[in-house]
C-alpha positions in Angstrom: 5.2 -36.2 -28.7 5.3 -32.5 -29.7 4.8 -29.6 -27.3 1.2 -29.0 -28.3 -0.1 -32.3 -27.1 -1.4 -32.6 -23.6 -2.2 -35.9 -21.9 -3.5 -36.5 -18.3 -1.5 -39.7 -18.2 1.9 -38.4 -19.5 4.3 -35.6 -18.6 7.0 -34.3 -20.9 10.5 -34.7 -19.3 12.7 -32.9 -21.8 12.5 -31.5 -25.4 14.7 -32.4 -28.5 15.0 -30.1 -31.4 12.7 -27.4 -32.6 11.3 -26.2 -36.0 9.1 -23.6 -37.4 5.5 -24.2 -38.5 4.3 -23.6 -42.1 1.1 -23.6 -44.1 1.2 -25.8 -47.3 -1.1 -25.4 -50.4 -1.3 -27.2 -53.7 1.0 -25.8 -56.4 -2.1 -25.1 -58.4 -3.4 -22.6 -55.8 -0.8 -19.8 -55.6 -3.7 -17.4 -55.1 -4.5 -19.2 -51.8 -0.9 -18.9 -50.7 -1.0 -15.1 -51.4 -4.2 -14.8 -49.2 -2.6 -16.7 -46.4 0.5 -14.6 -46.5 -1.5 -11.4 -46.5 -3.6 -12.7 -43.5 -0.4 -13.6 -41.6 1.0 -10.1 -42.3 -2.3 -8.5 -41.1 -2.2 -10.6 -37.8 1.4 -9.6 -37.2 0.6 -6.0 -37.7 -2.6 -5.9 -35.6 -1.4 -8.2 -32.8 2.4 -8.7 -32.7 2.0 -11.2 -29.8 -0.4 -13.5 -31.6 2.0 -16.4 -32.0 3.1 -16.1 -28.4 -0.5 -16.1 -27.2 -1.5 -19.1 -29.2 1.5 -21.1 -28.0 0.8 -20.0 -24.4 -2.8 -21.2 -24.7 -2.2 -24.6 -26.3 1.3 -25.6 -25.6 2.3 -27.6 -22.5 5.9 -26.5 -22.8 5.3 -23.4 -20.7 3.2 -25.1 -18.1 4.2 -28.7 -17.7 1.6 -31.4 -17.7 -1.9 -31.4 -16.2 -0.7 -33.4 -13.2 1.3 -32.2 -10.2 4.9 -33.0 -9.6 6.1 -34.8 -6.5 7.5 -31.6 -4.9 4.2 -29.8 -5.7 2.2 -32.5 -4.0 4.5 -32.4 -1.0 4.1 -28.6 -0.7 0.4 -29.0 -0.7 0.5 -31.6 2.1 2.7 -29.4 4.2 0.2 -26.6 3.8 -3.0 -28.5 4.5 -3.8 -29.0 0.8 -5.1 -25.4 1.0 -4.3 -22.3 -1.1 -5.7 -18.8 -0.2 -6.4 -16.5 -3.1 -6.6 -12.7 -2.5 -8.4 -10.7 -5.1 -9.5 -7.1 -5.8 -13.2 -6.2 -5.3 -15.3 -4.4 -7.9 -13.1 -5.3 -10.9 -15.8 -7.0 -13.0 -15.7 -8.7 -15.4 -12.5 -10.1 -13.9 -13.5 -10.4 -10.2 -15.6 -9.0 -7.4 -17.3 -10.2 -4.2 -20.9 -11.1 -4.6 -23.7 -10.7 -2.0 -22.9 -14.1 -0.5 -19.3 -13.0 0.2 -17.9 -15.3 -2.5 -15.6 -14.5 -5.5 -17.3 -13.9 -8.7 -16.0 -13.1 -12.2 -14.0 -14.7 -15.0 -10.9 -15.2 -12.8 -13.0 -17.2 -10.3 -12.6 -20.1 -12.7 -9.0 -20.4 -11.5 -10.2 -21.3 -8.0 -12.8 -23.7 -9.5 -10.1 -25.4 -11.7 -7.6 -25.8 -8.8 -10.4 -27.5 -6.8 -11.9 -29.6 -9.5 -8.8 -30.6 -11.3 -6.3 -31.1 -8.5 -8.6 -31.5 -5.4 -7.1 -28.4 -3.7 -9.2 -26.5 -1.1 -9.2 -22.9 -2.3 -10.1 -20.0 0.1 -10.7 -16.6 -1.3 -10.3 -13.2 0.4 -11.7 -9.9 -1.1 -9.3 -7.0 -0.7 -10.0 -3.3 -1.3 -6.8 -2.0 -3.0 -3.4 -3.0 -4.4 -1.5 -1.8 -1.4 -3.7 -3.9 0.9 -3.2 -6.9 -1.4 0.6 -6.7 -1.5 0.6 -6.3 2.3 -1.6 -9.4 2.8 0.8 -11.3 0.5 3.9 -10.2 2.3 2.5 -11.1 5.8 1.2 -14.5 4.7 -2.5 -13.7 5.0 -2.9 -14.9 1.4 -0.8 -17.2 -0.8 -1.7 -15.7 -4.2 -2.7 -12.2 -5.2 -4.7 -11.5 -8.4 -5.2 -9.9 -10.8 -2.2 -7.7 -11.4 -0.3 -6.8 -14.6 2.9 -8.7 -15.5 5.8 -6.4 -15.0 9.2 -7.8 -14.0 10.5 -4.5 -12.7 7.5 -4.0 -10.4 7.7 -7.6 -9.3 11.4 -7.1 -8.4 10.6 -4.0 -6.4 7.8 -5.6 -4.4 9.7 -8.9 -3.8 7.3 -11.2 -5.6 7.3 -13.6 -8.6 4.7 -13.7 -11.3 2.7 -16.5 -12.8 2.1 -17.1 -16.5 -0.3 -14.8 -18.2 -4.0 -15.3 -17.5 -4.9 -13.2 -20.6 -4.1 -10.0 -22.5 -5.8 -6.8 -21.5 -6.2 -4.0 -24.0 -6.4 -0.5 -22.6 -8.7 2.4 -23.3 -8.2 6.0 -22.6 -11.1 8.2 -21.4 -9.9 11.8 -21.8 -11.3 15.3 -21.7 -9.5 17.0 -24.5 -9.1 16.5 -28.2 -5.3 15.7 -28.1 -4.7 12.3 -26.5 -1.0 12.7 -26.4 -1.3 15.8 -24.4 -4.0 14.4 -22.1 -1.8 11.3 -21.4 0.5 13.6 -19.4 -2.0 14.0 -16.6 -3.6 10.6 -15.6 -5.9 9.7 -12.8 -6.5 6.3 -11.4 -8.1 4.6 -8.3 -6.2 2.7 -5.5 -8.3 -0.4 -6.2 -7.8 -0.9 -9.9 -5.7 -3.4 -11.8 -4.6 -0.5 -14.0 -2.8 0.9 -11.0 -0.4 3.8 -10.5 2.8 1.8 -10.7 1.7 0.1 -14.0 0.7 3.5 -15.4 4.0 5.1 -14.4 5.7 2.2 -16.1 3.6 2.5 -19.3 3.7 6.3 -19.4 6.9 7.4 -17.7 6.4 11.1 -18.6 3.0 11.3 -17.1 1.8 12.6 -13.7 -0.3 9.9 -12.2 -2.7 10.8 -9.3 -4.6 8.2 -7.2 -8.2 8.7 -6.0 -10.3 6.6 -3.7 -12.9 5.3 -6.2 -14.2 5.7 -9.8 -16.5 8.5 -8.8 -13.7 10.6 -7.4 -11.6 9.9 -10.6 -14.4 11.1 -12.9 -15.0 14.1 -10.7 -11.3 15.0 -11.0 -11.7 14.6 -14.8 -14.8 16.9 -14.8 -13.0 19.5 -12.7 -9.9 19.6 -14.8 -7.7 18.2 -12.0 -6.9 15.3 -14.4 -7.0 15.0 -18.1 -7.2 11.2 -18.7 -8.2 7.9 -17.2 -6.8 4.6 -18.4 -9.1 1.5 -17.9 -9.1 -2.0 -19.3 -11.3 -2.1 -22.4 -13.5 -4.7 -20.8 -14.4 -2.3 -18.0 -15.4 0.5 -20.3 -19.0 -0.6 -20.6 -19.3 -1.2 -16.8 -18.2 2.4 -16.2 -20.5 3.7 -19.0 -23.5 2.0 -17.4 -22.8 3.5 -13.9 -21.4 6.9 -14.8 -22.1 9.6 -17.4 -19.0 9.6 -19.5 -20.6 10.6 -22.8 -19.0 14.1 -22.7 -15.5 12.5 -22.7 -13.5 11.1 -25.6 -12.7 7.3 -25.5 -9.9 5.8 -27.5 -8.3 2.3 -27.4 -4.6 2.4 -27.0 -1.9 0.3 -28.7 -0.6 -0.6 -25.2 -1.6 -4.0 -23.9 -0.9 -5.8 -20.6 -0.8 -9.3 -19.4 -2.8 -10.3 -16.3 -1.0 -12.5 -13.8 -1.0 -13.8 -10.2 1.7 -12.7 -7.7 3.3 -15.1 -5.3 5.9 -14.5 -2.6 9.4 -15.5 -3.5 10.7 -18.9 -2.4 7.6 -20.8 -3.4 8.4 -22.4 -6.8 6.1 -25.3 -6.0 3.1 -22.9 -5.6 4.1 -21.1 -8.8 4.0 -24.4 -10.7 0.6 -25.3 -9.2 -0.9 -21.9 -10.2 0.6 -22.0 -13.7 -1.0 -25.4 -14.2 -4.3 -24.1 -12.9 -4.1 -21.2 -15.4 -3.5 -23.6 -18.3 -6.3 -25.9 -17.4 -8.7 -23.0 -16.8 -8.0 -21.9 -20.4 -10.6 -19.7 -22.0 -12.7 -19.5 -18.9 -10.3 -16.9 -17.6 -11.1 -14.6 -20.4 -13.2 -11.6 -19.6 -15.5 -12.4 -22.5 -16.6 -15.6 -20.8 -18.3 -13.5 -18.0 -20.0 -10.9 -20.1 -23.4 -12.7 -20.5 -24.0 -12.4 -16.7 -21.8 -9.4 -16.1 -22.4 -6.5 -13.7 -22.7 -4.2 -16.7 -25.6 -6.2 -18.2 -27.4 -6.4 -14.9 -27.0 -2.7 -14.4 -28.3 -2.0 -17.9 -31.3 -4.1 -17.2 -31.9 -2.2 -14.0 -31.9 1.2 -15.8 -34.4 0.2 -18.5 -37.5 0.3 -16.1 -36.3 3.7 -15.0 -36.4 5.0 -18.6 -39.8 3.5 -19.2 -41.3 5.2 -16.1 -39.5 8.5 -16.7 -42.7 10.6 -16.5 -43.7 9.2 -13.1 -40.1 9.6 -11.9 -40.0 13.2 -13.1 -43.3 13.9 -11.2 -41.8 12.3 -8.0 -38.7 14.4 -8.4 -40.7 17.6 -8.9 -42.7 16.7 -5.7 -39.5 16.2 -3.8 -38.1 19.5 -5.1 -41.3 21.3 -4.0 -41.1 19.7 -0.6 -37.5 20.7 -0.3 -38.4 24.3 -1.2 -41.1 24.3 1.5 -38.7 23.0 4.0 -36.0 25.5 3.0 -38.5 28.4 3.3 -39.5 27.1 6.8 -35.9 26.7 7.8 -35.1 30.3 6.7 -38.1 31.5 8.7 -36.9 29.7 11.8 -33.4 30.9 11.2 -34.6 34.5 11.0 -36.7 34.0 14.2 -33.6 32.5 16.0 -31.5 35.4 14.8 -34.0 37.9 16.1 -33.9 36.1 19.5 -30.1 36.1 19.4 -30.1 39.8 18.5 -32.5 40.5 21.5 -30.2 38.5 23.8 -27.2 40.4 22.6 -29.0 43.7 23.0 -29.9 42.6 26.6 -26.2 41.8 27.3 -25.1 45.1 25.7 -27.6 47.0 27.9 -26.4 45.1 30.9 -22.7 45.8 30.2 -23.6 49.5 29.7 -25.3 49.6 33.1 -22.6 47.5 34.7 -19.9 49.9 33.6 -21.0 51.9 36.6 -20.4 48.9 38.8 -16.9 48.4 37.4 -16.0 52.1 37.5 -17.2 52.6 41.0 -14.5 50.5 42.8 -11.9 51.6 40.3 -12.7 55.2 40.9 -12.5 54.5 44.7 -9.0 53.0 44.4 -7.7 55.9 42.3 -9.3 58.4 44.7 -7.8 56.7 47.7 -4.4 56.8 46.1 -4.8 60.6 45.6 -5.9 61.1 49.2 -2.9 59.2 50.5 -0.6 61.4 48.3 -2.3 64.6 49.6 -1.9 63.4 53.2 1.6 62.2 52.8 3.1 61.3 56.1 -0.2 60.7 57.9 0.1 57.0 58.7 -3.4 56.7 60.0 -4.8 58.0 56.7 -2.5 55.7 54.8 -3.6 52.6 56.7 -7.3 53.5 56.2 -6.8 54.2 52.5 -5.0 50.9 51.9 -7.7 49.0 53.7 -10.5 50.7 51.7 -8.5 50.2 48.5 -8.1 46.5 49.2 -11.9 46.2 49.7 -12.6 48.0 46.5 -10.1 45.9 44.6 -11.5 42.7 45.9 -15.0 43.9 44.9 -13.7 44.7 41.4 -12.1 41.3 41.1 -15.3 39.6 42.2 -17.2 41.5 39.5 -14.7 40.4 36.8 -14.7 36.8 38.0 -18.5 36.6 37.8 -18.5 38.0 34.3 -15.8 35.6 33.0 -17.3 32.6 34.8 -20.7 33.3 33.2 -19.2 33.6 29.8 -17.4 30.3 30.2 -20.6 28.6 31.3 -22.5 29.9 28.3 -19.7 28.7 26.0 -19.7 25.3 27.7 -16.0 25.7 28.5 -16.3 24.9 32.3 -14.6 21.5 33.1 -15.7 19.8 36.3 -13.1 18.2 38.5 -13.1 14.5 39.6 -10.8 14.3 42.6 -10.8 13.4 46.2 -11.3 16.1 48.8 -12.3 16.5 52.5 -15.8 17.8 52.4 -15.9 19.0 56.0 -12.6 20.9 55.6 -14.0 22.5 52.4 -17.1 23.7 54.2 -15.1 25.0 57.2 -12.7 27.0 54.9 -15.6 28.5 53.0 -17.3 29.5 56.3 -14.1 31.0 57.7 -13.8 33.2 54.6 -17.4 34.3 54.7 -17.4 34.9 58.5 -14.8 37.6 58.1 -17.1 39.4 55.5 -20.1 38.9 57.7 -18.3 40.3 60.8 -17.4 43.5 58.8 -21.1 44.1 58.1 -22.3 43.4 61.6 -23.9 40.1 60.6 -23.8 36.9 62.7 -23.0 33.6 60.9 -24.0 30.3 62.5 -23.0 26.7 61.5 -25.6 24.1 62.6 -24.3 21.3 60.5 -25.0 17.7 61.6 -22.2 15.1 62.1 -21.6 13.4 58.8 -22.9 9.8 58.5 -20.2 8.7 56.1 -16.5 9.4 55.6 -15.7 13.0 55.0 -13.6 12.3 52.0 -15.6 12.5 48.8 -14.9 12.5 45.0 -16.2 15.4 43.0 -15.5 19.0 41.9 -14.3 20.7 45.1 -13.5 24.0 43.3 -17.1 24.4 42.0 -18.7 23.2 45.2 -16.8 25.8 47.2 -17.8 28.4 44.6 -21.5 27.5 45.1 -21.3 27.6 48.9 -19.4 31.0 48.9 -21.8 32.5 46.3 -24.8 31.6 48.4 -23.3 32.8 51.6 -22.1 36.0 50.0 -25.6 36.7 48.7 -27.1 36.1 52.1 -24.6 38.5 53.7 -24.9 41.1 50.9 -28.7 41.3 51.0 -29.0 41.1 54.8 -29.7 43.7 57.4 -27.3 45.1 59.9 -27.5 42.8 63.0 -29.0 40.0 60.9 -28.1 36.3 60.9 -26.9 33.8 58.2 -27.2 30.1 59.1 -25.3 27.4 57.3 -26.3 23.7 57.8 -25.0 20.6 56.0 -25.2 16.9 56.1 -24.3 13.8 54.0 -27.0 11.3 53.2 -25.7 7.9 52.0 -27.3 6.7 48.8 -25.5 3.4 48.4 -22.0 1.9 49.3 -20.3 4.1 46.7 -22.5 7.3 46.5 -23.8 9.9 48.8 -25.8 13.2 48.6 -24.2 16.3 50.0 -27.2 18.4 51.4 -26.8 21.9 52.7 -28.9 25.0 53.3 -28.2 28.7 53.6 -30.8 30.8 55.5 -30.7 34.5 56.2 -32.8 37.2 57.8 -32.4 39.5 54.9 -34.6 41.6 52.7 -36.2 38.6 51.0 -37.6 38.3 47.4 -41.0 38.4 45.9 -42.6 35.4 44.2 -42.6 37.2 40.9 -38.8 37.7 41.1 -38.2 34.1 42.2 -39.5 33.0 38.8 -36.6 34.9 37.1 -33.8 34.5 39.7 -31.7 32.1 37.6 -31.8 34.3 34.5 -28.4 36.0 33.8 -28.2 39.7 35.0 -31.6 39.5 36.8 -32.0 41.8 39.8 -35.0 42.9 41.8 -35.3 46.6 42.0 -33.5 49.3 40.1 -31.3 50.2 43.0 -29.9 46.7 43.6 -26.7 47.4 41.8 -25.7 50.6 43.6 -27.2 49.6 47.0 -26.0 46.1 47.3 -23.1 46.0 44.7 -24.5 43.0 42.9 -23.9 41.8 39.4 -27.1 39.9 38.9 -25.3 36.8 37.6 -24.3 35.0 40.8 -27.4 32.8 41.0 -27.2 32.0 37.3 -23.7 30.7 37.9 -24.8 28.7 41.0 -27.7 27.1 39.1 -25.6 26.2 36.0 -22.9 24.6 38.2 -25.4 22.6 40.2 -27.1 21.4 37.0 -23.7 20.3 35.6 -23.1 18.2 38.7 -26.5 16.6 38.5 -27.8 18.4 41.7 -30.8 20.4 42.7 -31.5 23.8 44.3 -34.8 25.0 45.9 -35.5 28.5 47.2 -38.1 29.8 49.6 -38.3 33.5 50.4 -40.5 36.1 52.0 -40.1 39.9 51.6 -38.8 41.5 54.8 -38.3 38.1 56.5 -35.4 36.4 54.6 -34.6 33.6 52.2 -33.6 29.9 52.4 -31.5 28.0 49.8 -31.6 24.2 49.9 -29.0 22.4 47.7 -28.4 18.7 47.1 -25.3 17.6 45.1 -24.5 13.9 44.3 -21.0 12.8 45.1 -18.9 9.6 45.2 -17.5 8.2 48.4 -13.7 8.0 48.5 -13.0 4.5 49.9 -9.2 5.1 50.0 -8.6 8.7 50.8 -5.0 10.0 50.6 -4.2 12.7 53.1 -3.3 15.8 51.2 -0.5 18.1 52.2 -1.9 21.1 54.1 -0.9 24.6 53.1 -3.0 26.6 55.6 -1.4 29.2 57.9 -1.2 26.8 60.8 0.6 24.0 58.9 3.7 25.9 57.9 4.9 28.7 60.1 8.6 29.0 59.6 11.1 31.7 58.4 11.6 31.9 54.7 14.9 33.8 55.0 17.8 32.7 52.8 15.6 30.7 50.4 16.6 31.0 46.8 13.8 31.4 44.3 13.8 31.8 40.5 11.0 34.1 39.4 10.0 33.9 35.7 7.7 36.9 34.9 7.7 39.0 31.8 5.6 41.9 33.1 7.8 44.5 34.8 5.2 45.7 37.3 4.2 42.2 38.4 7.8 41.2 38.7 8.6 44.2 40.8 5.7 43.5 43.2 6.4 39.8 43.5 10.1 40.5 44.0 9.5 43.1 46.7 7.1 40.8 48.6 9.5 37.9 48.5 12.5 39.9 49.5 10.5 41.3 52.5 10.6 37.8 53.8 14.4 37.5 53.3 14.1 35.4 50.2 16.8 35.7 47.5 15.1 36.3 44.1 16.6 35.7 40.7 14.5 37.3 37.9 14.0 35.8 34.4 12.1 37.9 31.9 10.7 34.9 29.9 10.7 31.1 29.7 13.9 30.8 27.7 15.8 32.9 30.2 14.3 30.9 33.1 15.5 27.6 31.5 18.9 29.0 30.8 19.3 30.4 34.4 18.2 27.0 35.9 20.4 24.8 33.6 23.4 27.1 33.9 23.6 26.8 37.7 24.6 23.9 39.9 21.8 21.6 41.2 20.3 22.9 44.4 20.9 26.6 43.5 17.2 27.2 43.7 14.7 26.0 46.3 11.7 26.7 44.1 10.7 28.3 40.7 7.8 30.7 40.4 6.6 30.5 36.8 4.3 32.8 34.9 2.4 31.1 32.1 1.7 33.7 29.4 5.2 34.8 28.4 6.6 35.7 24.9 8.7 33.1 23.1 8.7 30.1 25.5 5.6 30.1 27.8 5.5 28.7 31.3 4.3 25.3 30.2 7.1 24.8 27.7 9.7 26.1 30.2 8.5 23.7 32.8 8.7 20.7 30.5 12.2 21.8 29.4 13.3 22.0 33.0 11.8 18.6 33.8 13.6 17.0 30.8 17.0 18.6 31.6 19.8 16.4 32.9 20.3 18.2 36.2 20.2 16.2 39.3 17.2 18.1 40.8 15.2 18.5 37.5 12.5 16.0 38.5 12.1 17.3 42.1 12.5 21.1 42.1 9.1 22.6 43.1 7.6 24.7 40.3 4.7 27.0 41.2 2.4 28.6 38.5 1.7 32.3 39.1 -0.8 33.1 36.4 -4.0 35.0 35.5 -5.3 31.8 34.1 -7.4 31.1 37.1 -9.8 28.3 36.2 -9.8 24.6 37.1 -8.7 23.5 33.7 -5.8 25.9 33.9 -4.7 24.3 37.1 -4.9 20.9 35.4 -2.9 22.1 32.5 -0.2 23.3 34.9 -0.2 20.0 36.7 0.1 18.1 33.3 3.0 20.3 32.3 4.9 19.2 35.5 4.1 22.0 37.9 3.6 21.3 41.6 1.1 24.1 42.5 -1.1 26.7 40.9 -1.8 30.2 42.3 -4.0 32.6 40.3 -3.4 36.3 40.0 -3.9 38.8 41.7 -1.4 37.1 43.9 -2.5 36.1 47.4 0.9 36.4 49.1 -0.2 34.6 52.3 -0.9 31.5 50.2 2.4 31.8 48.4 4.2 32.1 51.8 2.5 28.9 53.0 3.6 27.0 49.9 7.2 28.2 50.3 7.1 27.3 54.0 5.9 23.9 53.0 8.8 23.6 50.5 11.4 24.7 53.1 10.0 22.4 55.8 9.4 19.3 53.7 11.3 19.9 50.4 8.2 19.6 48.2 4.6 20.6 47.8 1.6 19.1 45.9 -1.6 20.9 45.4 
């Protein structure tokens, strides 16, 4: 038996001897011998691997017999008589995934042969790219990966073994220039092609190879000059030609060829033998030419022919679409111009408001500066000094209120306000707001009453306490501000249960003030709206307080209703939905009654880059007997803390906006240090960043409390007293 004979009933065991093959012709036909020799020379020149390919196709020496060995059969039994093939999608005519999710293409015949010839159950998995396929092979998701080029170096690098060749692939270059050798120095390819980056780098070691996500991106790179050449298998050239316009590029078949093979993980020689026998038995059906009659390219070409035949109708439709697009564009431009005009009008209104409001800002500022001059002129007169300081404090608080309103309105318009979602004592929140506003009412000769009903559910709720307090204070301030001397402001609140987990917080603010007309009520929520030209100077109002109140109530899903009569007064009814806190955790109190103890001999590290702010804070702290160590920035604060023994400081007062290392970074560095008290030392933020999200950022950085500037020293003293008494604070 020679090595070209195959029999289903016999298997070659070993081989003896070898000899060359020759053609023989009669002595009388030397001319025929010359023709044969010339043909053999032509074949050797055009396809140097012709003999190897013929032997690979027809010889059993490279593949064994058509039956499986005992070890191969045993391997199949151990693996459930199942082999999983992983293949690349969109690689016709070799392979793709059809609409039914099954493998299609010339290489699909390998799966068919393994099943029909050897009774093996073959599962197929479509994969998107070479990297995904190698990963699936390494983690055992698939047993066999195909198709990939035979390359022993690449196989060694990826830790796989290669099957026998499934066929030879000729390569074609699609390039943008006239000089192919030059264009081959800048090659583009896709991540999901059999002519992948690694193969191209092996074939063209001096080239720069760039990967793109798909064929469209590759051709785009070629059009834009980012790449100069694309290398594809010659069998895919027509497929690309049918899908994309490549007529402007040069195409040239290369002398380089490659062998397609399957990849298998190392340590599976039995599986390799099975796949090699499948390849031999599949034979010519693996060839790309066997799939061309029903290939994707042919189907696509058939699909384009009706488009060409109906090109006039299609052109008319395209023109209609273009005209429609132009109409839509013109309309869009008109709407954009209208919106721009509205925006310009809004900006003009804001500019006019800010121009008018410069008076409101300058008035308290002028008062503060004037009072300072008076005190200097009357130096030594303690009565004048006390009165000047008291009036300056009122003017400064008014100025701060103006600035806060402007900033809050800007944040609301830019949708930067973040609602809290935390537990709080609603009754305590209302009481604190009333205490604050009663002081202001008393100064104006106005009586404030609280007629709140006993709450029907637990006083601890979950919501946004900062903004609820802001709403209550704004409404109470308005009722005080626009009231008459000797008038009354009445606050009433209750909680109405909605279900086991939710309740409605209902409250009202009534006053005996000047009231509002029905015409103005229609505009009361508009930013900067005020009734009467003298409202700013007479009542010191900004005209944006009610806009802020309405925006915050809407954000919380609540409602507000207003009734008013000129000369009689106004009533504001508000309802805000809240969650009931079933497991309230008592918070540490920091009010004046909670912590009243001496702060003398406390050691505090103050991190503040502004000299004036540092001087004020240090003076106030030292007036209480506190020992203050000053750091000019975050880096110095960390160095001072780390450089001293644990327990050297009772607390750290940390500014946020500092050069170099800011307060957040400094806090994190302190918490991550190896000192014994690093995790426990109280760190309090003293910052002009005064919004709820700023307090959350301070907490997230590891700070224990957050105090906005201008500094309320009484609150700071309460916090320090809490630290001295209990060793910690949490706000």
